[in-house]
N, C-alpha and C positions, 0 to 999 in steps of 0.2 A: 220367741215366746208367743207364737200365734199358730193358727191352723189346728190340725187334728191333735197336735201335742197338748194344746190347752183345752180343746173341746172334750177330749176323752174323759178326763177326771170329772168334768161337770156332768156329762151324760151318765157316767157310772153312778154318781150321786143321785141323779134323778131316777135312774133305774131302781136303786135301792128304795127310794120313796114310793115308787109305783108298786114294787114287790110287797112292801109293808101295807100299802092301802088295799091291794088285792087280797092279801092274807086276812086283813081285818074285816073285809067284806065277806069272808068265807069262800072266796074264789081261790082256786088253786094257782099259786104264783109260780108256775113253771116258766122257763125262759120265753117260750112263745107268747104266753099271756102278757108278760112284761113288755116284750118287743112290740106286740100289737098295740098295747096301751100307749106306749111312747110314740109310735108312728101315727096313730089315729088322733092324738092330741097335739102333734107338732103344728106349728104355724108356718105356712109357706111364706118365703121371703122373695121379694123382687130380686131378680138376678142383677148383679152389678157387673157382670161379664157375659160375653157371648158363649163361654164355655159351659155347656149344660152339665158337665161332670164336676163343676166346681162346688156344687152344693149337694146335700143329701136330701132328706125328707123335709127338713125345715128347722125352725127354731124349737128346741126341746122345751117342753112345759112340764113343770112339776104338778102333781095332782093337787086338786083343791082339798082343803081340810074339811 
């Protein structure tokens, strides 16, 4: 119950929130727009390992209301 198996549903939920926010702002919520919003708002985390492939872009952030 850890790793990508648990991260995936959380990121999918945040992606839905970003799609809704973009649509409400009159922006086209195409997958690339949502992906860009998620990546640009992610918070980089300090590596706990020397394996650079162990993390992605960072900690996912839901949009501000």
